[in-house]
C-alpha positions as CSV (number, residue, x, y, z in Angstrom):
1,M,17.3,12.9,-1.3
2,R,14.2,14.5,-2.6
3,G,14.8,17.7,-4.2
4,A,18.2,17.2,-5.5
5,M,19.6,19.0,-2.5
6,K,23.4,19.7,-2.7
7,I,24.3,21.2,0.8
8,K,26.9,18.9,1.6
9,N,27.2,19.5,5.4
10,N,23.8,19.0,5.9
11,V,22.7,16.1,4.0
12,S,23.0,13.5,6.8
13,A,20.9,16.0,8.8
14,Y,18.1,15.8,6.0
15,A,18.0,11.9,6.3
16,R,17.8,11.9,9.8
17,V,14.8,14.4,9.6
18,L,12.9,12.5,7.0
19,I,13.7,9.0,8.7
20,A,12.3,10.4,12.1
21,M,9.0,10.9,10.1
22,M,8.4,7.2,10.3
23,V,5.3,6.3,12.3
24,S,5.2,3.3,14.6
25,V,2.3,1.2,13.4
26,Q,1.6,-2.0,15.9
27,S,1.6,-5.2,13.7
28,L,-1.4,-7.4,13.2
29,G,-1.3,-10.4,15.9
30,F,-3.3,-12.8,17.8
31,S,-2.5,-15.0,20.7
32,A,-4.2,-18.1,19.7
33,R,-3.1,-20.8,17.7
34,V,-4.2,-21.2,14.0
35,Y,-5.4,-24.6,12.7
36,A,-5.8,-25.4,9.1
37,A,-8.5,-27.4,7.7
38,D,-8.9,-28.1,4.1
39,T,-10.7,-25.4,1.9
40,G,-13.5,-24.6,4.1
41,G,-15.8,-24.9,1.0
42,Y,-14.2,-22.0,-0.5
43,P,-14.4,-22.1,-4.5
44,W,-11.2,-20.3,-5.5
45,A,-8.7,-22.1,-3.1
46,D,-7.0,-23.6,-6.4
47,A,-6.0,-20.1,-7.6
48,T,-2.2,-20.0,-8.7
49,E,0.3,-18.4,-6.5
50,I,1.7,-15.2,-8.2
51,N,3.6,-13.7,-5.1
52,A,2.8,-14.8,-1.8
53,R,4.5,-11.8,-0.1
54,T,2.0,-9.4,-1.8
55,Y,-1.0,-11.7,-1.4
56,D,-1.3,-12.2,-4.9
57,W,-3.4,-15.3,-6.3
58,G,-5.2,-15.7,-9.6
59,Y,-6.0,-17.6,-12.7
60,D,-4.3,-17.2,-16.0
61,Y,-7.8,-17.4,-17.5
62,C,-11.2,-15.6,-16.9
63,H,-13.0,-17.8,-14.1
64,P,-16.5,-18.3,-15.0
65,A,-17.7,-16.6,-11.6
66,M,-15.2,-13.6,-12.3
67,A,-16.7,-13.5,-16.1
68,A,-20.3,-13.5,-14.6
69,A,-19.5,-10.8,-12.5
70,Q,-17.4,-9.0,-15.0
71,T,-14.5,-8.7,-12.6
72,C,-11.7,-10.2,-14.7
73,S,-10.0,-6.7,-15.3
74,V,-10.5,-5.4,-11.8
75,N,-7.3,-6.6,-10.7
76,Y,-4.5,-8.2,-12.5
77,R,-0.9,-9.3,-12.5
78,Y,1.7,-10.8,-14.8
79,Q,4.0,-13.2,-13.8
80,L,6.5,-14.2,-16.5
81,G,4.6,-12.9,-19.1
82,V,1.4,-14.5,-18.2
83,L,-1.8,-12.4,-17.3
84,Y,-3.4,-13.6,-14.2
85,R,-6.7,-12.4,-13.0
86,L,-7.3,-11.9,-9.1
87,S,-10.6,-10.6,-8.4
88,D,-13.6,-12.4,-7.1
89,P,-17.4,-11.5,-7.8
90,W,-17.2,-9.2,-5.0
91,R,-14.0,-7.4,-6.2
92,Y,-12.0,-8.8,-3.5
93,D,-8.6,-10.5,-4.4
94,V,-9.2,-14.2,-4.2
95,R,-7.5,-16.2,-1.3
96,N,-7.3,-13.3,0.7
97,C,-9.3,-12.6,4.1
98,T,-11.9,-10.2,2.6
99,S,-12.9,-12.6,-0.3
100,F,-13.5,-15.3,2.1
101,A,-15.5,-13.2,4.4
102,A,-17.5,-11.7,1.3
103,W,-18.0,-15.4,0.2
104,R,-19.0,-16.8,3.4
105,A,-21.5,-13.8,4.0
106,N,-23.0,-14.7,0.6
107,Q,-23.2,-18.4,1.5
108,A,-25.0,-17.8,4.9
109,Y,-27.2,-15.0,3.9
110,G,-27.3,-14.4,0.5
111,F,-25.7,-10.9,0.9
112,N,-23.4,-9.4,-1.4
113,L,-20.9,-7.3,0.2
114,V,-19.0,-5.3,-2.5
115,G,-16.2,-2.9,-2.3
116,W,-15.6,-2.6,1.2
117,G,-12.1,-2.3,0.9
118,N,-9.0,-3.4,3.0
119,A,-10.0,-5.4,5.9
120,N,-9.2,-2.7,8.3
121,T,-12.1,-0.5,6.8
122,W,-14.8,-3.1,7.1
123,G,-16.1,-1.9,10.3
124,T,-16.6,1.9,8.6
125,A,-17.9,0.1,5.5
126,G,-20.6,-2.1,7.7
127,R,-21.6,1.2,9.4
128,A,-22.0,3.0,6.1
129,A,-24.0,-0.1,4.4
130,G,-26.5,0.2,7.7
131,Y,-25.2,-2.8,9.7
132,Q,-24.6,-2.4,13.6
133,V,-20.9,-2.5,14.3
134,D,-19.6,-2.8,17.8
135,G,-17.5,-4.6,20.2
136,S,-19.8,-7.5,21.3
137,P,-19.9,-10.5,19.0
138,R,-22.8,-12.8,17.6
139,V,-22.7,-16.0,15.7
140,G,-22.5,-15.0,12.0
141,D,-20.6,-11.8,12.5
142,I,-17.8,-10.4,10.7
143,A,-15.1,-10.3,13.3
144,V,-12.5,-7.3,12.2
145,W,-9.1,-6.5,13.2
146,T,-7.9,-2.8,12.5
147,G,-4.1,-3.4,12.9
148,G,-1.4,-3.2,10.4
149,A,-1.5,-2.2,7.0
150,Y,-4.4,-4.0,5.8
151,G,-6.1,-5.4,9.0
152,H,-8.0,-8.7,9.0
153,V,-11.3,-10.3,8.8
154,A,-12.9,-13.7,9.7
155,F,-16.4,-15.2,9.9
156,V,-17.5,-15.8,13.5
157,Y,-19.0,-19.4,13.9
158,E,-19.1,-19.7,17.7
159,V,-19.1,-17.3,20.5
160,N,-17.3,-18.4,23.8
161,S,-18.6,-17.9,27.4
162,D,-15.7,-15.6,28.0
163,G,-16.6,-13.4,25.2
164,S,-14.0,-14.6,23.0
165,V,-14.7,-16.0,19.6
166,N,-14.0,-19.1,17.4
167,V,-13.6,-18.1,13.5
168,E,-13.2,-19.2,10.0
169,Q,-10.6,-17.2,7.7
170,Y,-8.4,-17.2,5.0
171,N,-4.8,-15.9,4.8
172,K,-4.2,-15.5,8.4
173,A,-0.7,-17.0,8.0
174,G,0.0,-15.0,5.0
175,R,-0.3,-18.3,2.7
176,G,-3.7,-17.9,1.2
177,E,-5.1,-21.1,3.1
178,F,-8.1,-21.6,5.2
179,S,-8.1,-22.0,8.9
180,R,-10.0,-22.1,11.7
181,Q,-9.0,-20.3,15.0
182,S,-10.5,-20.4,18.8
183,G,-10.6,-18.0,21.8
184,V,-9.7,-14.8,19.8
185,W,-11.2,-11.2,20.4
186,A,-11.6,-8.8,17.4
187,N,-11.4,-5.0,17.6
188,E,-15.2,-4.9,16.4
189,Y,-17.7,-7.0,15.0
190,V,-20.1,-6.1,11.8
191,H,-23.7,-7.7,12.7
192,I,-24.7,-9.0,9.1
193,A,-26.5,-12.0,10.6
194,P,-30.3,-11.5,10.8
195,P,-31.7,-10.9,14.3
196,T,-33.0,-14.4,14.5
197,A,-29.9,-16.0,14.1
198,P,-29.3,-18.4,17.3
199,V,-26.4,-17.5,19.6
200,V,-24.3,-20.8,19.9
201,V,-22.0,-20.4,23.1
202,A,-19.1,-23.0,22.9
203,T,-17.3,-24.5,25.9
204,P,-13.8,-23.0,26.0
205,T,-11.3,-25.4,24.7
206,P,-8.1,-26.3,26.9
207,A,-5.1,-24.8,25.5
208,S,-3.5,-28.3,24.8
209,T,-6.4,-29.3,22.8
210,P,-7.1,-28.4,19.2
211,A,-9.9,-25.8,18.6
212,P,-13.4,-27.5,17.9
213,V,-14.1,-27.9,14.3
214,V,-17.7,-27.1,13.1
215,E,-18.4,-28.1,9.5
216,H,-20.4,-26.0,7.2
217,V,-21.9,-27.7,4.1
218,A,-21.2,-25.5,1.0
219,P,-23.9,-25.7,-1.8
220,A,-22.5,-27.2,-5.1
221,A,-22.8,-24.1,-7.2
222,I,-20.8,-20.9,-6.8
223,P,-23.0,-18.3,-5.4
224,S,-24.6,-15.9,-8.2
225,P,-23.0,-12.5,-8.2
226,V,-25.0,-9.3,-8.6
227,P,-25.9,-9.0,-12.4
228,A,-23.3,-6.7,-14.2
229,E,-25.8,-4.7,-15.9
230,T,-27.3,-3.5,-12.2
231,P,-23.9,-3.4,-10.3
232,P,-24.5,-2.7,-6.5
233,Q,-23.1,0.7,-5.1
234,A,-20.3,0.4,-2.8
235,P,-20.8,1.9,0.5
236,A,-19.2,5.2,0.9
237,V,-15.9,4.3,2.8
238,P,-13.7,7.1,4.0
239,E,-10.8,7.5,1.9
240,K,-7.3,7.2,3.5
241,D,-5.5,10.4,3.4
242,V,-2.5,10.2,0.9
243,V,0.3,12.6,1.8
244,S,3.9,12.9,0.5
245,Y,6.5,14.5,2.6
246,F,9.7,16.3,1.9
247,V,12.5,18.2,3.2
248,E,14.6,20.9,2.0
249,K,16.4,24.0,3.1
250,S,14.6,26.7,5.0
251,E,15.2,30.6,4.6
252,D,17.0,30.6,7.7
253,S,19.4,27.9,7.0
254,G,17.6,25.3,8.6
255,V,15.2,22.7,7.6
256,K,11.5,22.8,6.6
257,T,9.1,20.0,5.9
258,I,6.7,20.2,2.8
259,A,3.5,18.0,3.0
260,V,1.9,17.4,-0.3
261,K,-1.5,16.0,0.2
262,Q,-2.9,14.3,-3.0
263,N,-6.7,13.4,-1.9
264,N,-9.5,14.3,0.5
265,T,-8.7,18.3,0.0
266,K,-11.5,21.1,0.4
267,S,-10.2,22.5,-2.9
268,G,-10.5,19.3,-4.9
269,K,-6.8,20.1,-5.7
270,V,-3.7,18.7,-4.5
271,E,-2.5,20.9,-1.8
272,V,1.0,21.8,-0.3
273,L,1.7,22.8,3.3
274,T,5.1,23.7,4.9
275,A,6.4,23.8,8.5
276,K,9.9,24.4,9.8
277,E,11.9,21.7,11.3
278,K,11.1,22.7,15.1
279,E,7.6,23.7,14.1
280,A,6.1,20.4,12.8
281,D,2.5,21.0,14.2
282,A,2.7,24.4,13.0
283,W,1.5,23.9,9.4
284,S,1.1,26.9,6.8
285,E,-2.1,27.6,5.2
286,P,-2.4,25.2,2.3
287,I,-0.9,26.4,-1.4
288,I,-3.7,25.1,-3.7
289,T,-2.1,23.8,-6.9
290,E,-3.6,23.2,-10.3
291,V,-3.4,19.3,-10.2
292,P,-6.5,17.6,-9.4
293,V,-6.9,15.0,-6.8
294,K,-7.1,11.4,-8.1
295,K,-9.7,8.8,-7.0
296,Q,-7.1,6.1,-7.0
297,K,-3.3,6.1,-6.4
298,T,-2.1,6.4,-10.2
299,T,0.4,9.2,-9.6
300,S,3.8,9.7,-7.5
301,I,4.7,13.5,-6.5
302,A,8.4,14.6,-6.5
303,M,10.2,18.0,-5.9
304,G,13.0,19.4,-7.8
305,D,14.3,22.5,-9.4
306,Y,13.4,21.8,-13.0
307,N,14.1,25.3,-14.4
308,K,17.2,26.2,-12.3
309,D,15.5,29.2,-10.8
310,G,16.4,28.3,-7.4
311,I,13.1,27.2,-6.4
312,N,11.8,23.7,-6.3
313,D,9.0,22.7,-8.8
314,M,6.5,19.9,-8.5
315,F,6.9,16.8,-10.5
316,E,3.7,14.8,-10.9
317,L,4.6,11.4,-12.3
318,A,1.5,9.6,-13.8
319,Y,2.3,6.0,-14.1
320,N,-1.1,4.3,-14.3
321,Q,-4.6,5.0,-16.3
322,T,-2.6,7.4,-18.5
323,T,-4.2,8.3,-21.9
324,S,-0.9,7.1,-23.8
325,G,-0.2,3.9,-21.8
326,M,3.1,5.3,-20.8
327,V,4.4,7.1,-17.9
328,E,3.4,10.9,-18.3
329,I,5.3,13.6,-16.4
330,T,3.7,17.1,-15.5
331,I,5.9,19.6,-14.0
332,L,4.4,23.0,-12.1
333,D,6.5,26.0,-11.2
334,G,7.3,26.4,-7.8
335,K,7.8,30.2,-8.3
336,T,4.1,30.3,-9.1
337,D,2.8,28.5,-6.3
338,F,2.5,25.4,-8.6
339,K,-0.3,27.2,-10.6
340,H,1.5,27.1,-14.1
341,S,2.9,24.0,-16.0
342,I,6.4,24.4,-17.3
343,G,6.6,21.0,-18.7
344,A,4.3,18.0,-19.8
345,I,6.3,15.0,-21.1
346,Q,5.4,11.6,-22.2
347,T,8.3,8.9,-21.6
348,K,9.1,5.8,-23.3
349,E,8.2,3.9,-20.1
350,K,5.3,1.8,-20.0
351,Q,2.7,2.3,-17.2
352,H,2.9,0.2,-14.5
353,D,1.0,-1.1,-10.9
354,D,0.9,0.9,-7.8
355,G,3.1,-0.2,-5.0
356,D,6.2,-1.4,-7.5
357,V,8.4,1.7,-7.8
358,Y,9.4,4.5,-5.9
359,Y,10.0,7.8,-7.8
360,D,12.5,10.6,-7.2
361,V,14.0,13.6,-9.2
362,A,17.8,14.5,-8.8
363,D,20.7,15.8,-10.8
364,R,22.4,12.4,-10.7
365,N,25.6,13.4,-12.9
366,N,25.9,17.1,-12.0
367,D,25.1,18.3,-15.6
368,G,22.5,20.8,-14.3
369,K,19.6,18.8,-15.8
370,I,17.3,16.9,-13.3
371,E,16.9,13.3,-13.9
372,I,13.7,10.9,-13.0
373,I,14.7,8.1,-11.1
374,Q,12.5,4.9,-10.8
375,V,13.6,2.6,-7.8
376,W,12.0,-0.9,-8.6
377,H,11.6,-2.8,-5.5
378,Q,9.1,-5.2,-6.6
379,H,8.7,-7.3,-9.7
380,T,12.0,-7.2,-11.1
381,S,13.3,-9.8,-13.5
382,S,16.5,-10.1,-11.4
383,G,14.6,-10.5,-8.1
384,L,16.9,-7.5,-6.9
385,V,16.2,-4.0,-6.5
386,E,16.8,-2.1,-9.9
387,L,17.1,1.8,-10.7
388,K,16.3,3.2,-14.0
389,I,17.2,6.8,-14.5
390,F,15.8,8.8,-17.4
391,D,18.3,11.5,-18.7
392,G,16.9,15.3,-18.0
393,K,19.0,16.3,-21.1
394,A,16.7,14.1,-23.3
395,D,13.3,15.2,-21.5
396,F,13.4,11.9,-20.0
397,K,12.8,10.2,-23.5
398,S,15.9,8.5,-23.9
399,N,16.3,4.5,-23.0
400,P,17.3,4.9,-19.3
401,S,20.5,3.9,-17.5
402,A,20.2,1.0,-15.4
403,V,21.7,0.2,-11.8
404,I,21.1,-3.0,-9.9
405,L,21.7,-3.1,-6.3
406,P,22.5,-6.4,-4.3
407,E,19.4,-6.0,-2.2
408,Q,16.4,-8.3,-2.4
409,T,13.1,-6.9,-3.6
410,R,10.7,-6.0,-0.8
411,E,7.2,-5.0,-0.8
412,A,5.9,-1.1,-0.4
413,D,4.9,-1.9,3.2
414,D,8.4,-2.9,4.2
415,V,10.8,-0.3,2.7
416,Y,11.2,3.1,1.0
417,F,13.9,5.1,-0.5
418,M,15.4,8.6,-0.7
419,F,18.5,10.2,-2.2
420,G,21.3,12.4,-0.9
421,D,25.0,12.9,-0.9
422,H,25.8,10.7,2.1
423,D,29.5,10.8,1.8
424,N,29.7,14.4,0.6
425,D,31.4,13.2,-2.8
426,T,29.3,15.5,-4.9
427,S,27.5,12.4,-6.2
428,L,24.1,11.0,-5.4
429,D,23.7,8.2,-2.9
430,L,20.5,6.1,-2.3
431,Y,19.1,5.7,1.1
432,E,17.1,2.3,1.6
433,V,15.2,2.6,4.9
434,I,14.0,-1.1,5.9
435,H,11.1,-0.5,8.1
436,S,9.7,-4.1,8.3
437,S,11.8,-7.2,8.1
438,A,13.2,-10.3,9.5
439,E,16.5,-8.7,10.3
440,G,15.7,-7.3,13.5
441,S,13.2,-5.5,15.8
442,K,14.3,-2.0,14.8
443,T,14.4,-0.1,11.5
444,M,17.5,-0.1,9.6
445,V,19.2,2.0,6.8
446,K,21.4,1.4,4.3
447,V,23.2,3.7,1.9
448,F,24.3,2.9,-1.7
449,D,26.7,4.6,-4.2
450,I,24.3,4.6,-7.1
451,R,27.2,5.2,-9.7
452,Q,28.4,1.5,-9.4
453,T,26.6,-0.9,-11.4
454,L,26.9,-3.4,-8.3
455,A,27.2,-1.9,-5.1
456,T,27.7,-2.8,-1.5
457,P,26.6,-0.1,1.0
458,I,28.7,2.6,2.0
459,S,27.2,2.8,5.2
460,K,24.5,1.1,7.2
461,W,22.9,1.4,10.7
462,T,20.2,0.6,12.9
463,T,17.6,3.3,14.1
464,E,16.0,3.5,17.3
465,S,12.3,3.1,15.6
466,D,10.7,0.1,15.9
467,T,9.7,-1.9,12.8
468,Y,6.5,-1.1,11.4
469,K,4.3,-2.2,8.0
470,G,3.2,1.0,6.2
471,R,4.1,3.1,3.4
472,G,6.5,6.2,4.4
473,P,7.3,8.6,4.3
474,N,4.5,8.8,1.8
475,L,2.2,7.9,4.1
476,A,-1.5,6.5,3.8
477,R,-2.7,7.7,7.0
478,K,-5.7,6.5,8.7
């Protein structure tokens, strides 16, 4: 578990405390059926599938519309060594619901809805941009569903007499496809249509009859993006709090929780708060570190006793947008409330995208030195979960040892990992917490002995927590 804890008799208790931090998130869902119908005129329907599970589609060349808007390098992925570009002219990933809604708004009214974020932030972004947002739908609205990790948006083409709406959308079923859906209710509606737009009231369709299809004629040309030399300013969309949680032994021999807030702090620096096990709501005053907050998620935080003084130190692992192009590590001394650096190390590991790797630190081989452990749970060559372990004796610069688990890769919103000595054999074990999967309706925990090259679980159980999507315990809170 985090912090390289070695208290044999309490390790399972630590695991239970951290697993109990999981937050139940109601999954996104609609009651009405979805009817697919061609591409809806959407110009990027032919984008190549890279990874449907992570909603990634793109082009292995710079699409003309992307080139004109200079978005070819905004978001990209590698697949089998090939670089794919994902971003449309409004900086949304193609074949996703947000991309379709932005394109549809441009089609209908010539608007450029740039940088509104994930679908569940579109209501907030719309208000910030000066649009009226409420629960009463109109034709031409953007319908917004706020549930789940990302939410969903769609374009309203009809309003029914019972207040429900008929919508056009993309990626509703997670396959990057166009569909129309009737008789649904969204959480809120962004009124982007001009006030003079007529309201069309549709006759409710019986459940046994497919939803009415209203065709929209798309112009032959792709809509012109905003000129690159005068890019529009994205509205001020509130950034979600990113908080990493850890547990360790407290002074009274119990357990205390450590919360590391990585953005949206008053100080502009990463802040650390603590609370005892039975006082989770009574957080301490924040300790202000010397680590500046980042505008984007490019670093991971871990806790471990690097200098062996009995106090956990903070590891800031920068895995993206580093000056060297490699993963870089900064270690802050816990004894000085994380105000002084006791290490700055550039590894031999190339930087990578957010969401592919969980980081932790631990003395895996009991040699008195902390190791850096990467858990690759996405985009591995084997299609299985892979661990890379960087030796602390070599300042994490040696070639890492590798462990492959017999577990299929999963996206970051489905699983998280932590370490601890589950079987009290003085060796580190890996906890895999599967909190969104088809295996059941409850969260599942599997424990692996990572000393083995190929391991079967040494323990597994089903918790009382309902499944949910969202990153935890490193939670991006609303």
